[in-house]
PDB file as gemmi writes it, atoms N, CA and C in Angstrom:
CRYST1    1.000    1.000    1.000  90.00  90.00  90.00 P 1                      
ATOM      1  N   UNK A   1     -25.282 -14.271  20.667  1.00  0.00           N  
ATOM      2  CA  UNK A   1     -24.601 -15.871  20.723  1.00  0.00           C  
ATOM      3  C   UNK A   1     -25.217 -16.681  21.717  1.00  0.00           C  
ATOM      4  N   UNK A   2     -24.822 -17.788  20.569  1.00  0.00           N  
ATOM      5  CA  UNK A   2     -25.441 -19.139  21.695  1.00  0.00           C  
ATOM      6  C   UNK A   2     -24.286 -19.864  22.385  1.00  0.00           C  
ATOM      7  N   UNK A   3     -24.731 -19.934  24.202  1.00  0.00           N  
ATOM      8  CA  UNK A   3     -24.203 -20.394  24.685  1.00  0.00           C  
ATOM      9  C   UNK A   3     -24.000 -22.083  24.300  1.00  0.00           C  
ATOM     10  N   UNK A   4     -22.817 -22.645  24.712  1.00  0.00           N  
ATOM     11  CA  UNK A   4     -22.538 -23.839  24.362  1.00  0.00           C  
ATOM     12  C   UNK A   4     -22.607 -24.721  25.425  1.00  0.00           C  
ATOM     13  N   UNK A   5     -23.279 -26.120  25.761  1.00  0.00           N  
ATOM     14  CA  UNK A   5     -23.406 -26.759  26.331  1.00  0.00           C  
ATOM     15  C   UNK A   5     -21.851 -27.924  26.344  1.00  0.00           C  
ATOM     16  N   UNK A   6     -21.999 -27.974  27.712  1.00  0.00           N  
ATOM     17  CA  UNK A   6     -20.460 -28.796  28.185  1.00  0.00           C  
ATOM     18  C   UNK A   6     -20.877 -29.792  28.050  1.00  0.00           C  
ATOM     19  N   UNK A   7     -20.016 -31.074  27.427  1.00  0.00           N  
ATOM     20  CA  UNK A   7     -20.436 -32.308  27.754  1.00  0.00           C  
ATOM     21  C   UNK A   7     -19.115 -33.235  28.306  1.00  0.00           C  
ATOM     22  N   UNK A   8     -19.177 -33.780  29.893  1.00  0.00           N  
ATOM     23  CA  UNK A   8     -18.613 -34.613  30.837  1.00  0.00           C  
ATOM     24  C   UNK A   8     -18.155 -35.992  30.112  1.00  0.00           C  
ATOM     25  N   UNK A   9     -17.608 -36.182  30.422  1.00  0.00           N  
ATOM     26  CA  UNK A   9     -16.937 -37.385  29.946  1.00  0.00           C  
ATOM     27  C   UNK A   9     -17.849 -38.905  31.104  1.00  0.00           C  
ATOM     28  N   UNK A  10     -17.829 -39.376  30.997  1.00  0.00           N  
ATOM     29  CA  UNK A  10     -18.968 -40.728  31.657  1.00  0.00           C  
ATOM     30  C   UNK A  10     -17.686 -41.010  33.088  1.00  0.00           C  
ATOM     31  N   UNK A  11     -16.537 -40.708  32.844  1.00  0.00           N  
ATOM     32  CA  UNK A  11     -15.464 -40.308  34.531  1.00  0.00           C  
ATOM     33  C   UNK A  11     -16.022 -39.520  35.243  1.00  0.00           C  
ATOM     34  N   UNK A  12     -15.782 -38.474  34.688  1.00  0.00           N  
ATOM     35  CA  UNK A  12     -16.177 -37.406  35.263  1.00  0.00           C  
ATOM     36  C   UNK A  12     -17.668 -37.640  35.725  1.00  0.00           C  
ATOM     37  N   UNK A  13     -18.557 -37.752  35.244  1.00  0.00           N  
ATOM     38  CA  UNK A  13     -20.096 -38.030  35.350  1.00  0.00           C  
ATOM     39  C   UNK A  13     -20.195 -38.981  36.690  1.00  0.00           C  
ATOM     40  N   UNK A  14     -19.263 -39.798  36.246  1.00  0.00           N  
ATOM     41  CA  UNK A  14     -19.432 -41.137  37.870  1.00  0.00           C  
ATOM     42  C   UNK A  14     -18.787 -40.599  39.300  1.00  0.00           C  
ATOM     43  N   UNK A  15     -17.689 -39.211  39.064  1.00  0.00           N  
ATOM     44  CA  UNK A  15     -16.974 -39.013  40.301  1.00  0.00           C  
ATOM     45  C   UNK A  15     -17.907 -37.920  41.109  1.00  0.00           C  
ATOM     46  N   UNK A  16     -18.391 -37.085  40.256  1.00  0.00           N  
ATOM     47  CA  UNK A  16     -19.188 -35.764  40.469  1.00  0.00           C  
ATOM     48  C   UNK A  16     -20.777 -36.705  40.800  1.00  0.00           C  
ATOM     49  N   UNK A  17     -20.949 -37.910  40.807  1.00  0.00           N  
ATOM     50  CA  UNK A  17     -22.100 -38.498  41.710  1.00  0.00           C  
ATOM     51  C   UNK A  17     -21.727 -38.820  42.581  1.00  0.00           C  
ATOM     52  N   UNK A  18     -20.744 -39.392  43.039  1.00  0.00           N  
ATOM     53  CA  UNK A  18     -20.286 -40.391  43.793  1.00  0.00           C  
ATOM     54  C   UNK A  18     -19.946 -39.319  44.950  1.00  0.00           C  
ATOM     55  N   UNK A  19     -19.166 -38.230  44.458  1.00  0.00           N  
ATOM     56  CA  UNK A  19     -18.782 -37.326  45.578  1.00  0.00           C  
ATOM     57  C   UNK A  19     -20.042 -36.671  45.936  1.00  0.00           C  
ATOM     58  N   UNK A  20     -20.800 -36.214  45.235  1.00  0.00           N  
ATOM     59  CA  UNK A  20     -22.260 -35.574  45.530  1.00  0.00           C  
ATOM     60  C   UNK A  20     -23.153 -36.828  46.845  1.00  0.00           C  
ATOM     61  N   UNK A  21     -23.053 -37.953  46.316  1.00  0.00           N  
ATOM     62  CA  UNK A  21     -23.532 -38.921  47.069  1.00  0.00           C  
ATOM     63  C   UNK A  21     -23.065 -39.147  48.364  1.00  0.00           C  
ATOM     64  N   UNK A  22     -21.943 -38.905  48.537  1.00  0.00           N  
ATOM     65  CA  UNK A  22     -20.555 -39.262  49.776  1.00  0.00           C  
ATOM     66  C   UNK A  22     -21.381 -37.598  50.530  1.00  0.00           C  
ATOM     67  N   UNK A  23     -21.139 -36.618  50.235  1.00  0.00           N  
ATOM     68  CA  UNK A  23     -21.899 -35.567  50.613  1.00  0.00           C  
ATOM     69  C   UNK A  23     -23.216 -35.527  50.981  1.00  0.00           C  
ATOM     70  N   UNK A  24     -23.789 -36.107  50.621  1.00  0.00           N  
ATOM     71  CA  UNK A  24     -25.343 -35.819  51.027  1.00  0.00           C  
ATOM     72  C   UNK A  24     -25.557 -37.516  52.412  1.00  0.00           C  
ATOM     73  N   UNK A  25     -24.711 -38.459  52.118  1.00  0.00           N  
ATOM     74  CA  UNK A  25     -24.826 -39.204  52.815  1.00  0.00           C  
ATOM     75  C   UNK A  25     -24.146 -38.986  54.141  1.00  0.00           C  
ATOM     76  N   UNK A  26     -23.185 -38.223  54.261  1.00  0.00           N  
ATOM     77  CA  UNK A  26     -22.556 -37.598  55.481  1.00  0.00           C  
ATOM     78  C   UNK A  26     -23.365 -36.390  56.067  1.00  0.00           C  
ATOM     79  N   UNK A  27     -23.567 -35.594  55.445  1.00  0.00           N  
ATOM     80  CA  UNK A  27     -24.938 -34.990  56.019  1.00  0.00           C  
ATOM     81  C   UNK A  27     -26.114 -35.374  56.736  1.00  0.00           C  
ATOM     82  N   UNK A  28     -26.894 -36.669  55.936  1.00  0.00           N  
ATOM     83  CA  UNK A  28     -27.851 -37.164  56.536  1.00  0.00           C  
ATOM     84  C   UNK A  28     -27.199 -37.767  57.747  1.00  0.00           C  
ATOM     85  N   UNK A  29     -26.101 -38.410  58.030  1.00  0.00           N  
ATOM     86  CA  UNK A  29     -25.448 -38.642  59.400  1.00  0.00           C  
ATOM     87  C   UNK A  29     -25.485 -38.140  60.522  1.00  0.00           C  
ATOM     88  N   UNK A  30     -25.200 -37.114  59.423  1.00  0.00           N  
ATOM     89  CA  UNK A  30     -25.235 -35.611  61.430  1.00  0.00           C  
ATOM     90  C   UNK A  30     -26.353 -35.444  61.609  1.00  0.00           C  
ATOM     91  N   UNK A  31     -27.597 -35.472  61.049  1.00  0.00           N  
ATOM     92  CA  UNK A  31     -28.894 -35.288  60.630  1.00  0.00           C  
ATOM     93  C   UNK A  31     -28.878 -33.710  60.595  1.00  0.00           C  
ATOM     94  N   UNK A  32     -28.144 -33.477  59.664  1.00  0.00           N  
ATOM     95  CA  UNK A  32     -28.355 -32.029  59.494  1.00  0.00           C  
ATOM     96  C   UNK A  32     -29.068 -31.730  57.821  1.00  0.00           C  
ATOM     97  N   UNK A  33     -30.392 -30.652  58.286  1.00  0.00           N  
ATOM     98  CA  UNK A  33     -30.837 -30.809  56.913  1.00  0.00           C  
ATOM     99  C   UNK A  33     -30.093 -29.897  55.682  1.00  0.00           C  
ATOM    100  N   UNK A  34     -30.514 -29.736  54.282  1.00  0.00           N  
ATOM    101  CA  UNK A  34     -30.155 -29.490  53.713  1.00  0.00           C  
ATOM    102  C   UNK A  34     -29.801 -27.900  53.765  1.00  0.00           C  
ATOM    103  N   UNK A  35     -31.180 -27.113  54.561  1.00  0.00           N  
ATOM    104  CA  UNK A  35     -30.639 -25.631  54.911  1.00  0.00           C  
ATOM    105  C   UNK A  35     -29.301 -25.658  55.515  1.00  0.00           C  
ATOM    106  N   UNK A  36     -29.338 -26.451  56.869  1.00  0.00           N  
ATOM    107  CA  UNK A  36     -28.671 -26.482  57.178  1.00  0.00           C  
ATOM    108  C   UNK A  36     -26.759 -26.767  57.001  1.00  0.00           C  
ATOM    109  N   UNK A  37     -26.544 -27.548  55.694  1.00  0.00           N  
ATOM    110  CA  UNK A  37     -25.192 -26.976  55.018  1.00  0.00           C  
ATOM    111  C   UNK A  37     -25.229 -26.429  54.275  1.00  0.00           C  
ATOM    112  N   UNK A  38     -26.008 -25.788  53.569  1.00  0.00           N  
ATOM    113  CA  UNK A  38     -25.985 -24.822  52.638  1.00  0.00           C  
ATOM    114  C   UNK A  38     -25.912 -23.207  53.423  1.00  0.00           C  
ATOM    115  N   UNK A  39     -26.147 -22.825  54.304  1.00  0.00           N  
ATOM    116  CA  UNK A  39     -25.944 -21.925  55.061  1.00  0.00           C  
ATOM    117  C   UNK A  39     -24.239 -22.132  55.549  1.00  0.00           C  
ATOM    118  N   UNK A  40     -24.051 -23.151  56.648  1.00  0.00           N  
ATOM    119  CA  UNK A  40     -22.742 -23.463  56.536  1.00  0.00           C  
ATOM    120  C   UNK A  40     -21.980 -22.973  55.355  1.00  0.00           C  
ATOM    121  N   UNK A  41     -22.031 -24.073  54.232  1.00  0.00           N  
ATOM    122  CA  UNK A  41     -20.821 -23.456  53.208  1.00  0.00           C  
ATOM    123  C   UNK A  41     -21.248 -22.224  52.606  1.00  0.00           C  
ATOM    124  N   UNK A  42     -22.388 -21.538  53.040  1.00  0.00           N  
ATOM    125  CA  UNK A  42     -22.768 -20.179  52.349  1.00  0.00           C  
ATOM    126  C   UNK A  42     -23.007 -20.018  51.039  1.00  0.00           C  
ATOM    127  N   UNK A  43     -24.110 -21.024  50.242  1.00  0.00           N  
ATOM    128  CA  UNK A  43     -24.668 -21.417  49.276  1.00  0.00           C  
ATOM    129  C   UNK A  43     -26.431 -21.404  49.884  1.00  0.00           C  
ATOM    130  N   UNK A  44     -26.840 -21.561  48.366  1.00  0.00           N  
ATOM    131  CA  UNK A  44     -28.369 -21.783  48.622  1.00  0.00           C  
ATOM    132  C   UNK A  44     -28.803 -22.461  48.753  1.00  0.00           C  
ATOM    133  N   UNK A  45     -29.936 -23.683  48.801  1.00  0.00           N  
ATOM    134  CA  UNK A  45     -30.469 -24.750  48.719  1.00  0.00           C  
ATOM    135  C   UNK A  45     -30.551 -25.231  47.854  1.00  0.00           C  
ATOM    136  N   UNK A  46     -30.947 -24.825  46.879  1.00  0.00           N  
ATOM    137  CA  UNK A  46     -30.533 -25.616  45.586  1.00  0.00           C  
ATOM    138  C   UNK A  46     -29.611 -25.711  44.974  1.00  0.00           C  
ATOM    139  N   UNK A  47     -28.718 -24.928  45.173  1.00  0.00           N  
ATOM    140  CA  UNK A  47     -27.296 -25.324  44.817  1.00  0.00           C  
ATOM    141  C   UNK A  47     -26.931 -26.673  45.570  1.00  0.00           C  
ATOM    142  N   UNK A  48     -27.011 -26.555  46.551  1.00  0.00           N  
ATOM    143  CA  UNK A  48     -26.459 -27.818  47.401  1.00  0.00           C  
ATOM    144  C   UNK A  48     -27.459 -28.800  46.905  1.00  0.00           C  
ATOM    145  N   UNK A  49     -28.842 -28.747  46.606  1.00  0.00           N  
ATOM    146  CA  UNK A  49     -29.019 -30.035  46.533  1.00  0.00           C  
ATOM    147  C   UNK A  49     -28.561 -30.509  44.714  1.00  0.00           C  
ATOM    148  N   UNK A  50     -27.739 -29.445  43.535  1.00  0.00           N  
ATOM    149  CA  UNK A  50     -27.336 -29.862  42.796  1.00  0.00           C  
ATOM    150  C   UNK A  50     -26.129 -30.287  43.374  1.00  0.00           C  
ATOM    151  N   UNK A  51     -25.060 -30.311  44.286  1.00  0.00           N  
ATOM    152  CA  UNK A  51     -24.255 -30.930  44.507  1.00  0.00           C  
ATOM    153  C   UNK A  51     -24.454 -32.491  44.442  1.00  0.00           C  
ATOM    154  N   UNK A  52     -25.235 -32.506  45.751  1.00  0.00           N  
ATOM    155  CA  UNK A  52     -25.533 -33.514  46.177  1.00  0.00           C  
ATOM    156  C   UNK A  52     -25.906 -34.764  45.194  1.00  0.00           C  
ATOM    157  N   UNK A  53     -26.684 -34.001  43.768  1.00  0.00           N  
ATOM    158  CA  UNK A  53     -26.893 -34.817  42.866  1.00  0.00           C  
ATOM    159  C   UNK A  53     -25.870 -35.334  42.170  1.00  0.00           C  
ATOM    160  N   UNK A  54     -24.418 -34.972  42.139  1.00  0.00           N  
ATOM    161  CA  UNK A  54     -23.654 -34.624  41.291  1.00  0.00           C  
ATOM    162  C   UNK A  54     -23.705 -34.214  39.705  1.00  0.00           C  
ATOM    163  N   UNK A  55     -24.267 -32.754  40.029  1.00  0.00           N  
ATOM    164  CA  UNK A  55     -24.246 -32.357  39.184  1.00  0.00           C  
ATOM    165  C   UNK A  55     -22.580 -31.517  38.338  1.00  0.00           C  
ATOM    166  N   UNK A  56     -21.985 -31.967  37.674  1.00  0.00           N  
ATOM    167  CA  UNK A  56     -20.976 -31.455  37.149  1.00  0.00           C  
ATOM    168  C   UNK A  56     -20.661 -29.769  37.017  1.00  0.00           C  
ATOM    169  N   UNK A  57     -21.595 -29.012  36.996  1.00  0.00           N  
ATOM    170  CA  UNK A  57     -21.676 -27.662  36.801  1.00  0.00           C  
ATOM    171  C   UNK A  57     -22.054 -27.064  37.784  1.00  0.00           C  
ATOM    172  N   UNK A  58     -22.038 -27.560  39.057  1.00  0.00           N  
ATOM    173  CA  UNK A  58     -21.920 -26.943  40.471  1.00  0.00           C  
ATOM    174  C   UNK A  58     -20.284 -26.285  40.755  1.00  0.00           C  
ATOM    175  N   UNK A  59     -20.150 -25.550  41.611  1.00  0.00           N  
ATOM    176  CA  UNK A  59     -19.534 -24.846  41.989  1.00  0.00           C  
ATOM    177  C   UNK A  59     -18.518 -25.983  42.513  1.00  0.00           C  
ATOM    178  N   UNK A  60     -17.374 -25.712  41.701  1.00  0.00           N  
ATOM    179  CA  UNK A  60     -16.253 -26.604  42.889  1.00  0.00           C  
ATOM    180  C   UNK A  60     -15.732 -26.193  44.080  1.00  0.00           C  
ATOM    181  N   UNK A  61     -16.291 -25.247  44.110  1.00  0.00           N  
ATOM    182  CA  UNK A  61     -15.119 -24.672  45.806  1.00  0.00           C  
ATOM    183  C   UNK A  61     -16.278 -24.517  46.861  1.00  0.00           C  
ATOM    184  N   UNK A  62     -17.840 -25.046  46.137  1.00  0.00           N  
ATOM    185  CA  UNK A  62     -18.724 -25.311  47.267  1.00  0.00           C  
ATOM    186  C   UNK A  62     -18.970 -26.597  47.278  1.00  0.00           C  
ATOM    187  N   UNK A  63     -18.634 -27.649  46.267  1.00  0.00           N  
ATOM    188  CA  UNK A  63     -18.659 -28.972  46.194  1.00  0.00           C  
ATOM    189  C   UNK A  63     -17.534 -28.957  47.526  1.00  0.00           C  
ATOM    190  N   UNK A  64     -16.341 -28.685  46.978  1.00  0.00           N  
ATOM    191  CA  UNK A  64     -15.076 -29.220  48.037  1.00  0.00           C  
ATOM    192  C   UNK A  64     -15.408 -28.311  49.716  1.00  0.00           C  
ATOM    193  N   UNK A  65     -16.215 -27.374  49.581  1.00  0.00           N  
ATOM    194  CA  UNK A  65     -16.081 -26.895  50.753  1.00  0.00           C  
ATOM    195  C   UNK A  65     -17.182 -27.547  51.831  1.00  0.00           C  
ATOM    196  N   UNK A  66     -18.257 -28.338  51.238  1.00  0.00           N  
ATOM    197  CA  UNK A  66     -19.013 -29.221  51.821  1.00  0.00           C  
ATOM    198  C   UNK A  66     -18.458 -30.199  51.740  1.00  0.00           C  
ATOM    199  N   UNK A  67     -17.696 -31.032  51.208  1.00  0.00           N  
ATOM    200  CA  UNK A  67     -17.088 -32.211  51.475  1.00  0.00           C  
ATOM    201  C   UNK A  67     -15.898 -31.763  52.760  1.00  0.00           C  
ATOM    202  N   UNK A  68     -14.962 -30.742  52.824  1.00  0.00           N  
ATOM    203  CA  UNK A  68     -14.438 -30.526  53.692  1.00  0.00           C  
ATOM    204  C   UNK A  68     -15.203 -30.555  55.226  1.00  0.00           C  
ATOM    205  N   UNK A  69     -16.711 -29.170  55.491  1.00  0.00           N  
ATOM    206  CA  UNK A  69     -16.944 -29.433  56.469  1.00  0.00           C  
ATOM    207  C   UNK A  69     -17.603 -30.594  56.859  1.00  0.00           C  
ATOM    208  N   UNK A  70     -17.792 -31.654  56.122  1.00  0.00           N  
ATOM    209  CA  UNK A  70     -18.527 -33.268  56.799  1.00  0.00           C  
ATOM    210  C   UNK A  70     -17.364 -33.641  56.953  1.00  0.00           C  
ATOM    211  N   UNK A  71     -16.221 -33.673  56.298  1.00  0.00           N  
ATOM    212  CA  UNK A  71     -14.719 -34.619  56.814  1.00  0.00           C  
ATOM    213  C   UNK A  71     -14.616 -35.600  56.041  1.00  0.00           C  
ATOM    214  N   UNK A  72     -14.611 -35.336  54.378  1.00  0.00           N  
ATOM    215  CA  UNK A  72     -14.875 -36.142  53.743  1.00  0.00           C  
ATOM    216  C   UNK A  72     -13.573 -35.773  52.925  1.00  0.00           C  
ATOM    217  N   UNK A  73     -12.626 -37.180  53.064  1.00  0.00           N  
ATOM    218  CA  UNK A  73     -11.038 -36.593  52.648  1.00  0.00           C  
ATOM    219  C   UNK A  73     -11.513 -36.329  50.781  1.00  0.00           C  
ATOM    220  N   UNK A  74     -10.404 -35.133  50.244  1.00  0.00           N  
ATOM    221  CA  UNK A  74     -10.247 -35.093  49.023  1.00  0.00           C  
ATOM    222  C   UNK A  74      -9.057 -35.625  48.123  1.00  0.00           C  
ATOM    223  N   UNK A  75      -8.202 -35.127  49.245  1.00  0.00           N  
ATOM    224  CA  UNK A  75      -6.694 -35.859  48.898  1.00  0.00           C  
ATOM    225  C   UNK A  75      -5.981 -36.104  49.920  1.00  0.00           C  
ATOM    226  N   UNK A  76      -5.251 -36.271  50.203  1.00  0.00           N  
ATOM    227  CA  UNK A  76      -4.263 -37.275  50.846  1.00  0.00           C  
ATOM    228  C   UNK A  76      -4.810 -36.444  52.453  1.00  0.00           C  
ATOM    229  N   UNK A  77      -4.851 -36.634  53.249  1.00  0.00           N  
ATOM    230  CA  UNK A  77      -5.560 -36.413  54.730  1.00  0.00           C  
ATOM    231  C   UNK A  77      -4.284 -35.572  55.569  1.00  0.00           C  
ATOM    232  N   UNK A  78      -2.996 -36.099  54.858  1.00  0.00           N  
ATOM    233  CA  UNK A  78      -1.479 -35.490  56.002  1.00  0.00           C  
ATOM    234  C   UNK A  78      -1.475 -34.498  55.073  1.00  0.00           C  
ATOM    235  N   UNK A  79      -1.794 -33.086  55.778  1.00  0.00           N  
ATOM    236  CA  UNK A  79      -1.462 -31.985  55.312  1.00  0.00           C  
ATOM    237  C   UNK A  79      -0.422 -31.608  54.846  1.00  0.00           C  
ATOM    238  N   UNK A  80       1.442 -32.314  55.483  1.00  0.00           N  
ATOM    239  CA  UNK A  80       2.429 -32.481  54.839  1.00  0.00           C  
ATOM    240  C   UNK A  80       2.694 -33.303  53.507  1.00  0.00           C  
ATOM    241  N   UNK A  81       1.616 -34.090  53.360  1.00  0.00           N  
ATOM    242  CA  UNK A  81       1.501 -34.912  52.077  1.00  0.00           C  
ATOM    243  C   UNK A  81       1.434 -34.233  50.806  1.00  0.00           C  
ATOM    244  N   UNK A  82       0.273 -32.839  51.577  1.00  0.00           N  
ATOM    245  CA  UNK A  82      -0.648 -32.282  50.425  1.00  0.00           C  
ATOM    246  C   UNK A  82       0.488 -31.120  50.157  1.00  0.00           C  
ATOM    247  N   UNK A  83       1.354 -30.591  51.032  1.00  0.00           N  
ATOM    248  CA  UNK A  83       2.181 -29.412  50.951  1.00  0.00           C  
ATOM    249  C   UNK A  83       3.059 -29.977  50.113  1.00  0.00           C  
ATOM    250  N   UNK A  84       4.266 -31.575  50.711  1.00  0.00           N  
ATOM    251  CA  UNK A  84       5.014 -32.100  48.919  1.00  0.00           C  
ATOM    252  C   UNK A  84       4.330 -31.923  48.163  1.00  0.00           C  
ATOM    253  N   UNK A  85       3.035 -32.669  47.606  1.00  0.00           N  
ATOM    254  CA  UNK A  85       2.511 -32.632  45.971  1.00  0.00           C  
ATOM    255  C   UNK A  85       2.329 -31.813  45.360  1.00  0.00           C  
ATOM    256  N   UNK A  86       1.749 -30.089  46.390  1.00  0.00           N  
ATOM    257  CA  UNK A  86       1.647 -28.699  45.891  1.00  0.00           C  
ATOM    258  C   UNK A  86       3.020 -28.863  45.624  1.00  0.00           C  
ATOM    259  N   UNK A  87       3.936 -28.904  46.050  1.00  0.00           N  
ATOM    260  CA  UNK A  87       5.102 -28.061  45.967  1.00  0.00           C  
ATOM    261  C   UNK A  87       5.611 -29.127  44.488  1.00  0.00           C  
ATOM    262  N   UNK A  88       5.745 -30.154  44.383  1.00  0.00           N  
ATOM    263  CA  UNK A  88       6.121 -31.127  43.272  1.00  0.00           C  
ATOM    264  C   UNK A  88       5.451 -30.495  42.078  1.00  0.00           C  
ATOM    265  N   UNK A  89       3.686 -30.424  41.735  1.00  0.00           N  
ATOM    266  CA  UNK A  89       3.533 -29.494  40.662  1.00  0.00           C  
ATOM    267  C   UNK A  89       4.136 -28.182  40.628  1.00  0.00           C  
ATOM    268  N   UNK A  90       3.749 -27.440  41.573  1.00  0.00           N  
ATOM    269  CA  UNK A  90       4.365 -26.342  41.449  1.00  0.00           C  
ATOM    270  C   UNK A  90       6.138 -26.069  40.714  1.00  0.00           C  
ATOM    271  N   UNK A  91       7.088 -27.512  41.169  1.00  0.00           N  
ATOM    272  CA  UNK A  91       8.169 -27.357  40.320  1.00  0.00           C  
ATOM    273  C   UNK A  91       8.086 -27.873  39.197  1.00  0.00           C  
ATOM    274  N   UNK A  92       7.271 -28.614  38.571  1.00  0.00           N  
ATOM    275  CA  UNK A  92       7.268 -28.907  37.408  1.00  0.00           C  
ATOM    276  C   UNK A  92       6.568 -28.329  36.314  1.00  0.00           C  
ATOM    277  N   UNK A  93       5.589 -27.301  37.036  1.00  0.00           N  
ATOM    278  CA  UNK A  93       5.372 -25.833  36.114  1.00  0.00           C  
ATOM    279  C   UNK A  93       6.134 -25.044  36.109  1.00  0.00           C  
ATOM    280  N   UNK A  94       7.327 -24.580  36.824  1.00  0.00           N  
ATOM    281  CA  UNK A  94       8.419 -23.572  36.938  1.00  0.00           C  
ATOM    282  C   UNK A  94       9.178 -23.782  35.816  1.00  0.00           C  
ATOM    283  N   UNK A  95       9.240 -25.194  35.345  1.00  0.00           N  
ATOM    284  CA  UNK A  95      10.048 -25.577  34.016  1.00  0.00           C  
ATOM    285  C   UNK A  95       9.645 -25.532  32.572  1.00  0.00           C  
ATOM    286  N   UNK A  96       8.123 -25.457  32.646  1.00  0.00           N  
ATOM    287  CA  UNK A  96       7.329 -25.393  31.168  1.00  0.00           C  
ATOM    288  C   UNK A  96       7.264 -23.763  31.402  1.00  0.00           C  
ATOM    289  N   UNK A  97       6.688 -23.780  29.704  1.00  0.00           N  
ATOM    290  CA  UNK A  97       6.284 -22.466  29.465  1.00  0.00           C  
ATOM    291  C   UNK A  97       5.263 -21.906  30.060  1.00  0.00           C  
ATOM    292  N   UNK A  98       4.984 -20.985  30.413  1.00  0.00           N  
ATOM    293  CA  UNK A  98       3.771 -20.325  30.950  1.00  0.00           C  
ATOM    294  C   UNK A  98       2.570 -20.118  30.497  1.00  0.00           C  
ATOM    295  N   UNK A  99       3.066 -20.141  28.876  1.00  0.00           N  
ATOM    296  CA  UNK A  99       1.257 -19.817  28.067  1.00  0.00           C  
ATOM    297  C   UNK A  99       2.099 -21.078  26.966  1.00  0.00           C  
ATOM    298  N   UNK A 100       0.973 -21.651  26.523  1.00  0.00           N  
ATOM    299  CA  UNK A 100       0.670 -22.670  25.922  1.00  0.00           C  
ATOM    300  C   UNK A 100       0.017 -22.320  24.318  1.00  0.00           C  
ATOM    301  N   UNK A 101       0.496 -22.843  22.902  1.00  0.00           N  
ATOM    302  CA  UNK A 101       0.388 -21.526  22.273  1.00  0.00           C  
ATOM    303  C   UNK A 101       0.462 -22.635  21.049  1.00  0.00           C  
ATOM    304  N   UNK A 102      -0.363 -22.837  19.866  1.00  0.00           N  
ATOM    305  CA  UNK A 102      -0.499 -23.793  18.637  1.00  0.00           C  
ATOM    306  C   UNK A 102       0.699 -23.393  17.992  1.00  0.00           C  
ATOM    307  N   UNK A 103       1.020 -24.486  17.531  1.00  0.00           N  
ATOM    308  CA  UNK A 103       2.602 -24.397  16.963  1.00  0.00           C  
ATOM    309  C   UNK A 103       1.739 -23.751  15.090  1.00  0.00           C  
ATOM    310  N   UNK A 104       2.461 -23.167  15.096  1.00  0.00           N  
ATOM    311  CA  UNK A 104       2.350 -22.468  13.342  1.00  0.00           C  
ATOM    312  C   UNK A 104       2.620 -23.876  12.353  1.00  0.00           C  
ATOM    313  N   UNK A 105       1.531 -23.932  11.536  1.00  0.00           N  
ATOM    314  CA  UNK A 105       2.412 -25.016  10.597  1.00  0.00           C  
ATOM    315  C   UNK A 105       2.997 -24.313   9.596  1.00  0.00           C  
ATOM    316  N   UNK A 106       3.764 -25.163   9.642  1.00  0.00           N  
ATOM    317  CA  UNK A 106       5.003 -24.361   8.301  1.00  0.00           C  
ATOM    318  C   UNK A 106       4.545 -24.991   6.543  1.00  0.00           C  
ATOM    319  N   UNK A 107       4.504 -24.739   5.953  1.00  0.00           N  
ATOM    320  CA  UNK A 107       4.272 -24.949   4.465  1.00  0.00           C  
ATOM    321  C   UNK A 107       5.420 -24.907   3.577  1.00  0.00           C  
ATOM    322  N   UNK A 108       5.775 -25.621   3.620  1.00  0.00           N  
ATOM    323  CA  UNK A 108       7.507 -25.864   2.915  1.00  0.00           C  
ATOM    324  C   UNK A 108       7.334 -26.466   1.322  1.00  0.00           C  
ATOM    325  N   UNK A 109       5.960 -27.125   0.993  1.00  0.00           N  
ATOM    326  CA  UNK A 109       5.923 -27.549  -0.383  1.00  0.00           C  
ATOM    327  C   UNK A 109       6.660 -26.705  -1.157  1.00  0.00           C  
ATOM    328  N   UNK A 110       7.434 -26.598  -1.823  1.00  0.00           N  
ATOM    329  CA  UNK A 110       8.360 -25.888  -2.844  1.00  0.00           C  
ATOM    330  C   UNK A 110       7.693 -26.172  -4.066  1.00  0.00           C  
TER     331      UNK A 110                                                      
END                                                                             
């Protein structure tokens, strides 16, 4: 079975390139090599290079870890605000169905 290639919207590509550039800038400002940062986040150097280039297929967890280690804010910097936002999302999810199914098309043309 052939694997389909994901396509990404221009906004997604712009956002991943921006975050990658911010990670690269922060790493260089600290005078860390790519190998230094790769070891700190637990990935290979080629993976870090993909993150810094803004590759949208790079691991989200590794990308966020690099940003966190370098002090790049991902969400609100205030921990209580992040917990509040997470709580709001969980509250909203609690009132929605756990699964989403396509509605069956009913043919009522008699």
